[in-house]
C-alpha positions as CSV (number, residue, x, y, z in Angstrom):
1,M,38.3,195.2,159.3
2,R,38.7,195.6,163.0
3,R,36.6,194.8,166.0
4,R,34.9,197.8,167.6
5,V,35.6,198.5,171.2
6,K,33.0,199.5,173.8
7,P,33.2,203.1,175.1
8,R,34.1,203.5,178.7
9,R,31.2,203.6,181.2
10,K,28.6,203.4,178.4
11,D,26.6,200.6,176.9
12,R,27.7,199.2,173.6
13,P,25.6,200.6,170.7
14,S,23.4,198.0,168.9
15,E,25.2,198.6,165.5
16,D,28.5,197.8,167.2
17,R,27.1,194.5,168.4
18,K,25.9,193.6,164.9
19,Y,29.2,194.6,163.4
20,N,31.2,192.5,165.9
21,R,28.9,189.5,165.4
22,A,29.6,189.7,161.6
23,F,33.3,190.2,162.3
24,R,33.4,187.1,164.5
25,R,31.7,185.0,161.9
26,C,34.1,186.1,159.2
27,R,37.1,185.6,161.5
28,I,36.4,182.1,162.6
29,V,36.3,180.9,158.9
30,V,39.8,182.4,158.4
31,E,41.1,181.0,161.7
32,H,39.9,177.5,160.8
33,A,41.5,177.7,157.4
34,I,44.8,178.7,158.9
35,G,44.5,175.8,161.3
36,R,44.0,173.4,158.5
37,W,47.1,174.7,156.7
38,R,49.2,174.4,159.9
39,R,48.5,170.7,160.2
40,F,51.0,170.1,157.4
41,R,54.6,170.1,158.5
42,A,55.8,171.6,155.3
43,V,54.0,174.8,156.2
44,A,54.5,174.7,160.0
45,H,58.2,174.3,160.0
46,V,61.1,176.5,158.9
47,N,61.7,176.4,155.2
48,R,65.4,175.3,154.9
49,H,65.6,175.6,151.1
50,R,64.6,179.2,150.9
51,R,62.1,179.8,148.1
52,H,63.0,176.9,146.0
53,G,59.8,174.8,145.4
54,H,57.7,177.0,147.8
55,A,54.9,177.7,145.3
56,M,54.7,174.1,144.3
57,R,54.5,173.1,148.0
58,V,51.8,175.6,148.8
59,R,49.7,174.5,145.8
60,A,50.0,170.8,146.8
61,I,48.9,171.6,150.4
62,A,46.0,173.7,149.1
63,G,44.9,170.8,147.0
64,L,45.1,168.4,150.0
65,V,43.1,170.8,152.2
66,N,40.5,171.3,149.5
67,R,40.2,167.5,148.9
68,M,39.8,167.0,152.7
69,L,37.0,169.6,152.7
70,D,35.3,168.0,149.7
71,H,35.3,164.5,151.2
72,R,34.1,165.8,154.5
73,S,31.1,167.5,153.2
74,V,29.7,164.5,151.3
75,P,27.2,162.6,153.5
């Protein structure tokens, strides 16, 4: 999925505007999710131990992020 570019010296078609609006809404969700992941040092820094324990670390961080989202949504 890629953003549509306006043709030179022409107005942008209305279907392009609708597509770009939908693209922006989808993209911001993904960007925020990546931002939440990067808050954790285990993901943000270089992995010095190669792949050893990587899957376990990713699952643990995913659990923490999901827990944070669950607690945030409760009024």
